[in-house]
GUDO-924110 format. One line per 4 residues: number of its first residue (from 1); their letters; for each residue x, y, z of N, C-alpha, C, CB. Coordinates in Angstrom, 2 decimals, decimal comma. Last residue first. Glycine has a CB too. Layout:
BEGIN
NUM	A	X Y Z X Y Z X Y Z X Y Z; ...
//
This chain:
BEGIN
88	HHAF	1,32 -8,84 -10,84 0,79 -8,28 -12,09 1,47 -8,89 -13,28 0,95 -6,78 -12,11; 2,45 -9,62 -8,47 1,33 -10,42 -8,98 0,74 -9,88 -10,28 0,24 -10,50 -7,92; 4,31 -7,77 -7,78 4,80 -9,11 -8,13 3,70 -9,97 -8,72 5,39 -9,80 -6,90; 2,83 -5,59 -6,99 3,44 -5,56 -8,32 3,99 -6,92 -8,74 4,55 -4,52 -8,36
84	DVYI	2,05 -6,49 -4,38 1,07 -6,14 -5,41 1,68 -6,21 -6,80 0,52 -4,74 -5,16; 4,50 -6,80 -3,11 3,62 -7,97 -3,27 2,60 -7,70 -4,38 2,90 -8,31 -1,94; 5,33 -4,11 -3,16 6,11 -5,14 -3,87 5,24 -6,38 -4,13 7,36 -5,52 -3,05; 3,42 -2,99 -1,49 3,47 -2,55 -2,89 4,25 -3,56 -3,73 4,12 -1,15 -3,01
80	ALLW	4,15 -4,29 0,90 2,81 -4,48 0,33 2,78 -4,08 -1,14 1,77 -3,66 1,13; 6,75 -3,27 1,25 6,55 -4,70 1,06 5,19 -4,99 0,44 6,69 -5,44 2,40; 6,12 -0,59 1,69 6,91 -0,96 0,50 6,79 -2,46 0,21 8,38 -0,59 0,70; 4,75 -0,90 4,12 4,04 -0,39 2,94 4,80 -0,75 1,66 3,85 1,14 3,04
76	VAGT	6,88 -1,75 5,69 5,76 -2,66 5,47 4,93 -2,21 4,28 4,89 -2,75 6,74; 8,48 0,54 5,65 9,00 -0,70 5,09 7,88 -1,69 4,81 10,04 -1,32 6,03; 6,81 2,36 6,99 7,20 2,60 5,61 7,71 1,34 4,93 8,26 3,67 5,54; 6,80 1,12 9,52 5,55 1,27 8,76 5,85 1,50 7,28 4,72 2,44 9,32
72	ILWW	9,47 1,44 10,21 8,92 0,09 10,07 7,64 0,13 9,24 8,66 -0,54 11,45; 9,54 4,24 10,41 10,36 3,55 9,40 9,86 2,12 9,16 11,83 3,52 9,84; 7,80 4,60 12,55 7,49 5,23 11,27 8,27 4,54 10,15 7,82 6,74 11,31; 9,18 3,32 14,56 7,87 2,77 14,14 7,47 3,33 12,79 6,79 3,09 15,19
68	LGRK	11,33 5,10 14,73 11,58 3,72 14,33 10,28 3,06 13,87 12,20 2,92 15,50; 10,18 7,37 15,75 10,62 7,38 14,36 10,91 5,99 13,84 11,84 8,25 14,20; 9,95 7,03 18,41 8,76 6,74 17,60 9,08 6,76 16,11 7,65 7,76 17,90; 12,47 7,88 19,14 12,08 6,49 19,40 10,85 6,10 18,58 11,79 6,28 20,90
64	PERY	12,59 10,65 18,49 13,35 9,67 17,70 12,93 8,22 17,94 14,81 9,81 18,01; 10,89 13,22 18,33 10,59 11,96 19,00 11,30 10,83 18,24 9,04 11,71 19,07; 10,60 16,12 17,75 11,84 15,39 18,08 11,58 14,16 18,93 12,80 16,31 18,80; 8,56 17,50 16,69 8,55 17,33 18,14 9,70 16,46 18,63 7,23 16,73 18,57
60	RLLM	9,27 17,44 13,95 9,01 18,71 14,64 9,12 18,58 16,15 7,64 19,25 14,27; 9,47 14,72 13,35 10,63 15,60 13,21 10,46 16,90 14,00 10,88 15,93 11,74; 6,86 13,91 13,85 7,95 13,30 14,59 9,21 14,15 14,52 8,24 11,90 14,05; 5,50 15,43 11,96 5,26 15,68 13,38 6,36 15,07 14,24 3,90 15,11 13,79
56	GGWV	6,47 14,25 9,63 6,75 15,66 9,90 6,54 16,00 11,36 5,87 16,54 9,04; 5,39 11,67 9,89 6,84 11,86 9,90 7,23 13,30 10,18 7,42 11,43 8,57; 2,66 12,36 9,67 3,15 11,70 10,88 4,67 11,87 10,99 2,78 10,20 10,87; 2,62 13,33 7,04 2,28 14,22 8,15 2,81 13,65 9,47 0,74 14,44 8,24
52	INAL	3,28 10,94 5,77 4,16 12,11 5,61 3,90 13,11 6,73 3,94 12,78 4,22; 1,09 9,38 6,47 2,42 9,02 6,98 3,43 10,13 6,80 2,91 7,76 6,29; -0,95 10,70 5,09 -1,01 10,60 6,55 0,36 10,26 7,14 -2,04 9,54 6,98; -0,08 10,30 2,43 -0,19 11,65 2,98 -0,20 11,62 4,51 -1,46 12,32 2,46
48	LFVG	-0,27 7,50 2,35 1,01 8,16 2,08 1,00 9,57 2,67 1,29 8,21 0,57; -2,98 7,14 2,80 -2,04 6,69 3,82 -0,65 7,26 3,60 -1,98 5,18 3,85; -3,98 8,27 0,44 -4,41 8,78 1,74 -3,41 8,38 2,81 -5,81 8,26 2,10; -2,73 6,65 -1,55 -2,49 8,08 -1,46 -2,85 8,68 -0,11 -3,25 8,80 -2,53
44	LVPL	-3,84 4,10 -1,10 -2,39 4,30 -1,00 -2,07 5,78 -0,82 -1,69 3,76 -2,26; -6,49 4,74 -1,65 -6,13 4,21 -0,33 -4,64 4,43 -0,10 -6,49 2,70 -0,21; -6,31 5,52 -4,35 -6,68 6,49 -3,33 -6,36 6,02 -1,91 -8,16 6,81 -3,44; -5,53 2,99 -5,58 -4,60 4,11 -5,46 -5,03 5,19 -4,47 -4,39 4,72 -6,79
40	ALVW	-7,79 1,27 -5,64 -6,67 1,00 -4,74 -5,75 2,20 -4,55 -5,88 -0,16 -5,27; -9,66 2,25 -7,53 -10,08 1,95 -6,16 -8,90 1,85 -5,20 -10,86 0,66 -6,14; -8,19 2,53 -9,82 -8,98 3,69 -9,37 -9,44 3,48 -7,93 -10,20 3,91 -10,29; -7,24 -0,04 -10,10 -6,30 1,01 -9,72 -7,03 2,25 -9,23 -5,39 1,37 -10,88
36	VLPE	-9,59 -1,29 -10,94 -8,98 -1,70 -9,67 -8,02 -0,62 -9,19 -8,24 -3,04 -9,83; -9,92 -0,09 -13,40 -10,93 0,12 -12,37 -10,38 -0,24 -10,99 -12,19 -0,71 -12,67; -7,70 -1,13 -14,80 -7,79 0,31 -14,50 -8,81 0,63 -13,43 -8,12 1,07 -15,76; -8,44 -3,96 -14,84 -7,32 -3,47 -14,05 -7,36 -1,96 -13,81 -6,04 -3,84 -14,72
32	GTVP	-10,32 -5,15 -16,41 -10,79 -4,42 -15,24 -9,70 -3,81 -14,41 -11,59 -5,32 -14,39; -9,03 -6,62 -18,31 -9,61 -5,35 -18,74 -10,10 -4,53 -17,56 -10,75 -5,59 -19,70; -6,75 -8,66 -18,78 -7,22 -8,05 -17,54 -7,77 -6,66 -17,90 -6,07 -7,95 -16,46; -7,41 -11,40 -20,98 -6,89 -10,05 -20,74 -7,51 -9,45 -19,48 -7,17 -9,13 -21,95
28	VAGH	-6,52 -14,67 -20,74 -7,62 -13,77 -20,40 -7,04 -12,38 -20,14 -8,42 -14,29 -19,15; -4,11 -15,81 -21,34 -5,25 -16,12 -22,20 -6,42 -15,18 -21,96 -5,69 -17,56 -21,98; -1,88 -15,58 -19,73 -2,21 -14,48 -20,63 -3,39 -14,73 -21,52 -1,05 -14,16 -21,45; -1,97 -17,99 -18,21 -0,86 -17,69 -19,11 -1,21 -16,62 -20,14 -0,41 -18,94 -19,82
24	EQPI	-3,66 -19,09 -16,32 -4,25 -18,61 -17,57 -3,19 -18,25 -18,60 -5,12 -17,40 -17,30; -2,27 -19,66 -14,04 -2,68 -20,78 -14,87 -3,25 -20,32 -16,21 -3,71 -21,62 -14,14; -1,91 -17,20 -12,67 -0,80 -17,80 -13,41 -1,22 -18,93 -14,35 0,23 -18,32 -12,46; -4,01 -14,54 -12,93 -4,01 -15,93 -12,49 -2,94 -16,65 -13,31 -5,43 -16,60 -12,68
20	RWGR	-3,13 -11,23 -11,93 -3,30 -12,25 -12,97 -3,26 -13,64 -12,35 -2,21 -12,12 -14,06; -4,93 -8,84 -10,02 -3,81 -9,77 -10,16 -4,13 -10,83 -11,20 -3,48 -10,42 -8,82; -7,00 -7,16 -9,45 -6,37 -7,02 -10,75 -5,20 -7,95 -10,97 -5,91 -5,62 -10,93; -7,70 -7,71 -6,88 -8,71 -7,94 -7,92 -8,14 -7,82 -9,32 -9,86 -6,96 -7,75
16	SALV	-5,71 -6,82 -5,27 -5,68 -8,23 -5,67 -6,73 -8,55 -6,72 -5,89 -9,12 -4,46; -6,30 -4,22 -4,54 -5,34 -4,44 -5,63 -5,37 -5,88 -6,13 -3,94 -4,07 -5,17; -8,07 -4,65 -2,40 -8,52 -3,95 -3,60 -7,60 -4,22 -4,78 -8,60 -2,44 -3,34; -6,36 -6,04 -0,64 -7,63 -6,65 -1,07 -8,12 -5,98 -2,35 -8,71 -6,53 0,05
12	LYIA	-4,30 -4,18 -0,30 -4,02 -5,47 -0,94 -5,28 -6,17 -1,40 -3,25 -6,37 0,00; -5,72 -2,03 0,93 -5,01 -1,84 -0,33 -4,78 -3,17 -1,04 -3,67 -1,13 -0,08; -6,59 -3,28 3,31 -7,57 -2,77 2,34 -6,92 -2,61 0,97 -8,17 -1,42 2,81; -4,07 -3,81 4,49 -5,00 -4,91 4,18 -6,03 -4,47 3,15 -5,71 -5,39 5,45
8	IGVA	-3,11 -1,22 4,78 -2,38 -2,18 3,95 -3,29 -3,33 3,55 -1,13 -2,71 4,69; -5,02 -0,18 6,58 -4,85 0,40 5,24 -4,13 -0,54 4,29 -4,11 1,70 5,33; -4,49 -1,73 8,83 -5,81 -1,82 8,19 -5,73 -1,28 6,76 -6,88 -1,04 9,02; -1,91 -0,81 9,31 -2,13 -2,24 9,07 -3,48 -2,46 8,38 -2,07 -3,02 10,40
4	NALM	-2,41 1,90 9,80 -1,64 1,51 8,62 -1,81 0,03 8,30 -0,17 1,82 8,84; -3,79 1,69 12,21 -4,47 2,27 11,04 -3,73 1,89 9,76 -4,55 3,81 11,17; -1,74 0,65 13,80 -2,94 -0,15 13,55 -3,70 0,36 12,33 -3,85 -0,14 14,79; 0,06 2,77 13,79 0,45 1,49 13,23 -0,77 0,63 12,90 1,37 0,76 14,20
//
């Protein structure tokens, strides 16, 4: 959970560099956005892979109580992705 919290923070910091400033109303094109995605998507991918492995281990070793933490982590990641896309 702590590693995921750090990953979410890193992802949002990297992704926030491509967020639009509402006061500009499209006056300034966001030309650096692809560069931001090149930096932010690998963080998302690494943690997605790690969480898939974590979920597989939970299923294999039948640890249902820890599965709740896995679901909470997934929900927080989805919230972080929502926050990111809401600012584009």
